[in-house]
Biopython code that builds the backbone (N, CA, C, O; Angstrom):
import numpy as np
from Bio.PDB.StructureBuilder import StructureBuilder

atoms = [
    (1, "MET", "N", (192.994, 99.702, -19.723)),
    (1, "MET", "CA", (192.538, 101.062, -19.501)),
    (1, "MET", "C", (191.223, 101.034, -18.727)),
    (1, "MET", "O", (190.305, 100.298, -19.089)),
    (2, "THR", "N", (191.128, 101.831, -17.666)),
    (2, "THR", "CA", (189.916, 101.844, -16.862)),
    (2, "THR", "C", (189.001, 102.965, -17.320)),
    (2, "THR", "O", (189.454, 104.021, -17.761)),
    (3, "ALA", "N", (187.716, 102.716, -17.210)),
    (3, "ALA", "CA", (186.738, 103.721, -17.603)),
    (3, "ALA", "C", (186.679, 104.827, -16.540)),
    (3, "ALA", "O", (186.780, 104.563, -15.342)),
    (4, "THR", "N", (186.516, 106.041, -16.996)),
    (4, "THR", "CA", (186.376, 107.165, -16.082)),
    (4, "THR", "C", (184.979, 107.106, -15.472)),
    (4, "THR", "O", (183.988, 106.997, -16.194)),
    (5, "PRO", "N", (184.899, 107.179, -14.133)),
    (5, "PRO", "CA", (183.571, 107.140, -13.502)),
    (5, "PRO", "C", (182.713, 108.318, -13.945)),
    (5, "PRO", "O", (183.216, 109.418, -14.176)),
    (6, "LYS", "N", (181.442, 108.076, -14.056)),
    (6, "LYS", "CA", (180.496, 109.122, -14.451)),
    (6, "LYS", "C", (179.475, 109.297, -13.335)),
    (6, "LYS", "O", (179.345, 108.439, -12.462)),
    (7, "GLY", "N", (178.761, 110.398, -13.367)),
    (7, "GLY", "CA", (177.716, 110.654, -12.387)),
    (7, "GLY", "C", (178.297, 110.825, -10.987)),
    (7, "GLY", "O", (179.420, 111.303, -10.825)),
    (8, "PRO", "N", (177.519, 110.430, -9.976)),
    (8, "PRO", "CA", (177.963, 110.621, -8.594)),
    (8, "PRO", "C", (179.322, 109.987, -8.290)),
    (8, "PRO", "O", (180.096, 110.534, -7.503)),
    (9, "ALA", "N", (179.615, 108.851, -8.900)),
    (9, "ALA", "CA", (180.876, 108.155, -8.627)),
    (9, "ALA", "C", (182.093, 108.976, -9.043)),
    (9, "ALA", "O", (183.198, 108.725, -8.563)),
    (10, "SER", "N", (181.907, 109.941, -9.920)),
    (10, "SER", "CA", (183.043, 110.769, -10.336)),
    (10, "SER", "C", (183.577, 111.629, -9.180)),
    (10, "SER", "O", (184.705, 112.116, -9.239)),
    (11, "TYR", "N", (182.779, 111.808, -8.153)),
    (11, "TYR", "CA", (183.203, 112.573, -6.974)),
    (11, "TYR", "C", (184.017, 111.733, -5.983)),
    (11, "TYR", "O", (184.699, 112.290, -5.123)),
    (12, "PHE", "N", (183.955, 110.422, -6.091)),
    (12, "PHE", "CA", (184.515, 109.544, -5.058)),
    (12, "PHE", "C", (186.004, 109.762, -4.778)),
    (12, "PHE", "O", (186.378, 109.812, -3.607)),
    (13, "PRO", "N", (186.869, 109.894, -5.776)),
    (13, "PRO", "CA", (188.289, 110.112, -5.456)),
    (13, "PRO", "C", (188.519, 111.385, -4.629)),
    (13, "PRO", "O", (189.325, 111.381, -3.698)),
    (14, "SER", "N", (187.821, 112.460, -4.961)),
    (14, "SER", "CA", (188.018, 113.700, -4.201)),
    (14, "SER", "C", (187.394, 113.606, -2.810)),
    (14, "SER", "O", (187.898, 114.227, -1.874)),
    (15, "ILE", "N", (186.317, 112.848, -2.652)),
    (15, "ILE", "CA", (185.706, 112.656, -1.332)),
    (15, "ILE", "C", (186.678, 111.902, -0.429)),
    (15, "ILE", "O", (186.900, 112.295, 0.716)),
    (16, "GLU", "N", (187.250, 110.834, -0.938)),
    (16, "GLU", "CA", (188.197, 110.046, -0.139)),
    (16, "GLU", "C", (189.416, 110.888, 0.242)),
    (16, "GLU", "O", (189.888, 110.827, 1.377)),
    (17, "LYS", "N", (189.915, 111.664, -0.700)),
    (17, "LYS", "CA", (191.098, 112.493, -0.440)),
    (17, "LYS", "C", (190.789, 113.593, 0.571)),
    (17, "LYS", "O", (191.569, 113.819, 1.497)),
    (18, "LYS", "N", (189.669, 114.272, 0.403)),
    (18, "LYS", "CA", (189.350, 115.420, 1.255)),
    (18, "LYS", "C", (188.956, 115.015, 2.669)),
    (18, "LYS", "O", (189.340, 115.681, 3.631)),
    (19, "TYR", "N", (188.187, 113.922, 2.811)),
    (19, "TYR", "CA", (187.636, 113.572, 4.121)),
    (19, "TYR", "C", (188.324, 112.376, 4.784)),
    (19, "TYR", "O", (188.037, 112.058, 5.938)),
    (20, "GLY", "N", (189.225, 111.717, 4.063)),
    (20, "GLY", "CA", (190.055, 110.682, 4.663)),
    (20, "GLY", "C", (189.372, 109.372, 5.006)),
    (20, "GLY", "O", (189.896, 108.587, 5.796)),
    (21, "ARG", "N", (188.229, 109.132, 4.433)),
    (21, "ARG", "CA", (187.513, 107.867, 4.668)),
    (21, "ARG", "C", (187.208, 107.218, 3.327)),
    (21, "ARG", "O", (186.930, 107.913, 2.349)),
    (22, "PRO", "N", (187.259, 105.889, 3.273)),
    (22, "PRO", "CA", (186.900, 105.221, 2.023)),
    (22, "PRO", "C", (185.393, 105.339, 1.754)),
    (22, "PRO", "O", (184.594, 105.503, 2.676)),
    (23, "ILE", "N", (185.037, 105.253, 0.500)),
    (23, "ILE", "CA", (183.634, 105.370, 0.095)),
    (23, "ILE", "C", (182.771, 104.306, 0.778)),
    (23, "ILE", "O", (181.631, 104.579, 1.153)),
    (24, "THR", "N", (183.304, 103.116, 0.936)),
    (24, "THR", "CA", (182.518, 102.057, 1.588)),
    (24, "THR", "C", (182.121, 102.454, 3.005)),
    (24, "THR", "O", (181.033, 102.111, 3.468)),
    (25, "GLU", "N", (182.992, 103.169, 3.685)),
    (25, "GLU", "CA", (182.674, 103.622, 5.041)),
    (25, "GLU", "C", (181.554, 104.666, 5.020)),
    (25, "GLU", "O", (180.659, 104.631, 5.865)),
    (26, "TRP", "N", (181.599, 105.582, 4.069)),
    (26, "TRP", "CA", (180.530, 106.576, 3.946)),
    (26, "TRP", "C", (179.202, 105.893, 3.637)),
    (26, "TRP", "O", (178.165, 106.247, 4.199)),
    (27, "LYS", "N", (179.244, 104.917, 2.742)),
    (27, "LYS", "CA", (178.005, 104.215, 2.384)),
    (27, "LYS", "C", (177.451, 103.446, 3.582)),
    (27, "LYS", "O", (176.237, 103.407, 3.783)),
    (28, "ASP", "N", (178.317, 102.844, 4.367)),
    (28, "ASP", "CA", (177.877, 102.152, 5.582)),
    (28, "ASP", "C", (177.214, 103.123, 6.552)),
    (28, "ASP", "O", (176.195, 102.795, 7.160)),
    (29, "LEU", "N", (177.787, 104.315, 6.702)),
    (29, "LEU", "CA", (177.191, 105.335, 7.564)),
    (29, "LEU", "C", (175.798, 105.726, 7.079)),
    (29, "LEU", "O", (174.864, 105.839, 7.873)),
    (30, "ILE", "N", (175.670, 105.929, 5.786)),
    (30, "ILE", "CA", (174.376, 106.300, 5.208)),
    (30, "ILE", "C", (173.365, 105.185, 5.452)),
    (30, "ILE", "O", (172.232, 105.447, 5.857)),
    (31, "ARG", "N", (173.767, 103.964, 5.210)),
    (31, "ARG", "CA", (172.849, 102.831, 5.371)),
    (31, "ARG", "C", (172.477, 102.583, 6.832)),
    (31, "ARG", "O", (171.393, 102.071, 7.113)),
    (32, "SER", "N", (173.347, 102.934, 7.748)),
    (32, "SER", "CA", (173.052, 102.708, 9.165)),
    (32, "SER", "C", (172.256, 103.865, 9.783)),
    (32, "SER", "O", (171.797, 103.755, 10.920)),
    (33, "SER", "N", (172.093, 104.948, 9.062)),
    (33, "SER", "CA", (171.341, 106.093, 9.577)),
    (33, "SER", "C", (169.851, 105.745, 9.638)),
    (33, "SER", "O", (169.344, 105.023, 8.780)),
    (34, "PRO", "N", (169.158, 106.256, 10.644)),
    (34, "PRO", "CA", (167.710, 106.042, 10.694)),
    (34, "PRO", "C", (166.967, 106.879, 9.648)),
    (34, "PRO", "O", (165.780, 106.662, 9.408)),
    (35, "LEU", "N", (167.658, 107.822, 9.037)),
    (35, "LEU", "CA", (167.058, 108.661, 8.001)),
    (35, "LEU", "C", (166.948, 107.877, 6.700)),
    (35, "LEU", "O", (167.771, 107.004, 6.426)),
    (36, "THR", "N", (165.938, 108.187, 5.903)),
    (36, "THR", "CA", (165.748, 107.446, 4.651)),
    (36, "THR", "C", (165.572, 108.349, 3.432)),
    (36, "THR", "O", (165.768, 107.898, 2.303)),
    (37, "LYS", "N", (165.211, 109.593, 3.635)),
    (37, "LYS", "CA", (164.969, 110.492, 2.500)),
    (37, "LYS", "C", (166.274, 111.136, 2.050)),
    (37, "LYS", "O", (167.149, 111.450, 2.857)),
    (38, "HIS", "N", (166.376, 111.319, 0.752)),
    (38, "HIS", "CA", (167.594, 111.833, 0.137)),
    (38, "HIS", "C", (168.097, 113.109, 0.814)),
    (38, "HIS", "O", (169.229, 113.150, 1.295)),
    (39, "MET", "N", (167.265, 114.146, 0.852)),
    (39, "MET", "CA", (167.727, 115.425, 1.377)),
    (39, "MET", "C", (167.965, 115.393, 2.883)),
    (39, "MET", "O", (168.803, 116.140, 3.387)),
    (40, "GLU", "N", (167.248, 114.544, 3.608)),
    (40, "GLU", "CA", (167.528, 114.381, 5.036)),
    (40, "GLU", "C", (168.940, 113.834, 5.233)),
    (40, "GLU", "O", (169.681, 114.295, 6.101)),
    (41, "LEU", "N", (169.297, 112.851, 4.421)),
    (41, "LEU", "CA", (170.627, 112.255, 4.507)),
    (41, "LEU", "C", (171.714, 113.247, 4.098)),
    (41, "LEU", "O", (172.772, 113.304, 4.725)),
    (42, "VAL", "N", (171.458, 114.019, 3.060)),
    (42, "VAL", "CA", (172.422, 115.037, 2.619)),
    (42, "VAL", "C", (172.647, 116.057, 3.736)),
    (42, "VAL", "O", (173.786, 116.392, 4.059)),
    (43, "THR", "N", (171.571, 116.539, 4.311)),
    (43, "THR", "CA", (171.667, 117.525, 5.394)),
    (43, "THR", "C", (172.416, 116.947, 6.587)),
    (43, "THR", "O", (173.232, 117.636, 7.200)),
    (44, "TRP", "N", (172.149, 115.695, 6.921)),
    (44, "TRP", "CA", (172.824, 115.015, 8.029)),
    (44, "TRP", "C", (174.330, 114.888, 7.777)),
    (44, "TRP", "O", (175.130, 115.165, 8.671)),
    (45, "LEU", "N", (174.718, 114.474, 6.576)),
    (45, "LEU", "CA", (176.146, 114.356, 6.258)),
    (45, "LEU", "C", (176.844, 115.710, 6.348)),
    (45, "LEU", "O", (177.979, 115.799, 6.816)),
    (46, "LYS", "N", (176.176, 116.743, 5.906)),
    (46, "LYS", "CA", (176.751, 118.082, 5.970)),
    (46, "LYS", "C", (176.896, 118.548, 7.418)),
    (46, "LYS", "O", (177.945, 119.062, 7.805)),
    (47, "ALA", "N", (175.851, 118.369, 8.210)),
    (47, "ALA", "CA", (175.847, 118.875, 9.588)),
    (47, "ALA", "C", (176.712, 118.045, 10.525)),
    (47, "ALA", "O", (177.452, 118.599, 11.338)),
    (48, "GLU", "N", (176.627, 116.734, 10.421)),
    (48, "GLU", "CA", (177.310, 115.858, 11.373)),
    (48, "GLU", "C", (178.732, 115.480, 10.959)),
    (48, "GLU", "O", (179.572, 115.179, 11.807)),
    (49, "HIS", "N", (178.995, 115.498, 9.655)),
    (49, "HIS", "CA", (180.285, 115.006, 9.176)),
    (49, "HIS", "C", (181.066, 116.032, 8.367)),
    (49, "HIS", "O", (182.168, 115.743, 7.900)),
    (50, "GLY", "N", (180.505, 117.235, 8.197)),
    (50, "GLY", "CA", (181.229, 118.320, 7.557)),
    (50, "GLY", "C", (181.426, 118.201, 6.057)),
    (50, "GLY", "O", (182.306, 118.856, 5.498)),
    (51, "LEU", "N", (180.628, 117.380, 5.399)),
    (51, "LEU", "CA", (180.761, 117.264, 3.949)),
    (51, "LEU", "C", (180.146, 118.471, 3.261)),
    (51, "LEU", "O", (179.213, 119.091, 3.770)),
    (52, "GLY", "N", (180.687, 118.790, 2.097)),
    (52, "GLY", "CA", (180.080, 119.808, 1.258)),
    (52, "GLY", "C", (178.828, 119.252, 0.607)),
    (52, "GLY", "O", (178.631, 118.038, 0.561)),
    (53, "HIS", "N", (177.982, 120.139, 0.105)),
    (53, "HIS", "CA", (176.707, 119.707, -0.467)),
    (53, "HIS", "C", (176.883, 118.740, -1.639)),
    (53, "HIS", "O", (176.218, 117.706, -1.691)),
    (54, "GLY", "N", (177.763, 119.065, -2.566)),
    (54, "GLY", "CA", (177.959, 118.205, -3.747)),
    (54, "GLY", "C", (178.458, 116.820, -3.374)),
    (54, "GLY", "O", (177.995, 115.823, -3.928)),
    (55, "HIS", "N", (179.390, 116.751, -2.449)),
    (55, "HIS", "CA", (179.924, 115.462, -2.022)),
    (55, "HIS", "C", (178.860, 114.645, -1.286)),
    (55, "HIS", "O", (178.710, 113.450, -1.539)),
    (56, "ALA", "N", (178.127, 115.285, -0.380)),
    (56, "ALA", "CA", (177.065, 114.586, 0.343)),
    (56, "ALA", "C", (175.995, 114.099, -0.624)),
    (56, "ALA", "O", (175.524, 112.967, -0.512)),
    (57, "ASN", "N", (175.616, 114.934, -1.557)),
    (57, "ASN", "CA", (174.588, 114.580, -2.536)),
    (57, "ASN", "C", (175.032, 113.395, -3.387)),
    (57, "ASN", "O", (174.242, 112.486, -3.644)),
    (58, "ALA", "N", (176.277, 113.397, -3.822)),
    (58, "ALA", "CA", (176.793, 112.303, -4.649)),
    (58, "ALA", "C", (176.784, 110.980, -3.883)),
    (58, "ALA", "O", (176.376, 109.951, -4.420)),
    (59, "LEU", "N", (177.232, 111.011, -2.635)),
    (59, "LEU", "CA", (177.250, 109.795, -1.823)),
    (59, "LEU", "C", (175.846, 109.242, -1.604)),
    (59, "LEU", "O", (175.613, 108.043, -1.754)),
    (60, "VAL", "N", (174.920, 110.118, -1.252)),
    (60, "VAL", "CA", (173.547, 109.678, -0.990)),
    (60, "VAL", "C", (172.904, 109.152, -2.272)),
    (60, "VAL", "O", (172.277, 108.093, -2.259)),
    (61, "ALA", "N", (173.052, 109.872, -3.364)),
    (61, "ALA", "CA", (172.448, 109.450, -4.624)),
    (61, "ALA", "C", (172.962, 108.078, -5.046)),
    (61, "ALA", "O", (172.180, 107.211, -5.435)),
    (62, "HIS", "N", (174.261, 107.885, -4.969)),
    (62, "HIS", "CA", (174.857, 106.617, -5.395)),
    (62, "HIS", "C", (174.429, 105.483, -4.470)),
    (62, "HIS", "O", (174.107, 104.392, -4.940)),
    (63, "THR", "N", (174.420, 105.727, -3.166)),
    (63, "THR", "CA", (174.053, 104.699, -2.203)),
    (63, "THR", "C", (172.590, 104.301, -2.349)),
    (63, "THR", "O", (172.268, 103.113, -2.374)),
    (64, "LEU", "N", (171.713, 105.279, -2.444)),
    (64, "LEU", "CA", (170.288, 104.961, -2.576)),
    (64, "LEU", "C", (170.005, 104.255, -3.900)),
    (64, "LEU", "O", (169.158, 103.364, -3.954)),
    (65, "ALA", "N", (170.700, 104.642, -4.959)),
    (65, "ALA", "CA", (170.522, 103.971, -6.248)),
    (65, "ALA", "C", (170.965, 102.517, -6.175)),
    (65, "ALA", "O", (170.297, 101.642, -6.726)),
    (66, "GLU", "N", (172.074, 102.245, -5.508)),
    (66, "GLU", "CA", (172.536, 100.873, -5.327)),
    (66, "GLU", "C", (171.510, 100.044, -4.550)),
    (66, "GLU", "O", (171.246, 98.889, -4.886)),
    (67, "ASP", "N", (170.945, 100.642, -3.523)),
    (67, "ASP", "CA", (170.014, 99.922, -2.665)),
    (67, "ASP", "C", (168.683, 99.624, -3.346)),
    (67, "ASP", "O", (168.005, 98.669, -2.967)),
    (68, "THR", "N", (168.292, 100.422, -4.348)),
    (68, "THR", "CA", (167.044, 100.138, -5.048)),
    (68, "THR", "C", (167.219, 99.055, -6.106)),
    (68, "THR", "O", (166.245, 98.439, -6.539)),
    (69, "VAL", "N", (168.456, 98.825, -6.517)),
    (69, "VAL", "CA", (168.742, 97.794, -7.524)),
    (69, "VAL", "C", (168.685, 96.401, -6.911)),
    (69, "VAL", "O", (168.320, 95.440, -7.587)),
    (70, "LYS", "N", (169.039, 96.289, -5.651)),
    (70, "LYS", "CA", (169.126, 94.986, -4.985)),
    (70, "LYS", "C", (167.806, 94.290, -4.889)),
    (70, "LYS", "O", (167.730, 93.184, -4.352)),
]
sb = StructureBuilder()
sb.init_structure("model")
sb.init_model(0)
sb.init_chain("A")
sb.init_seg("    ")
for serial, (resi, resn, name, xyz) in enumerate(atoms, 1):
    if name == "N":
        sb.init_residue(resn, " ", resi, " ")
    sb.init_atom(name, np.array(xyz, "f"), 0.0, 1.0, " ", f" {name:<3s}", serial, name[0])
structure = sb.get_structure()
């Protein structure tokens, strides 16, 4: 039995289904952006890639959290 994702990761299945890209691709885009601040990245994903606010926020939050752990 697999654990149900919590927090930002709980959005990942619907993000992949709605936008047709795997989460790893979204994270690569975020990491390759010259932007570094959370809300700048959220605004960029919304404007340039058509993501909704909740989906963009979840991707950015999860990606930035992963990068601070490393």
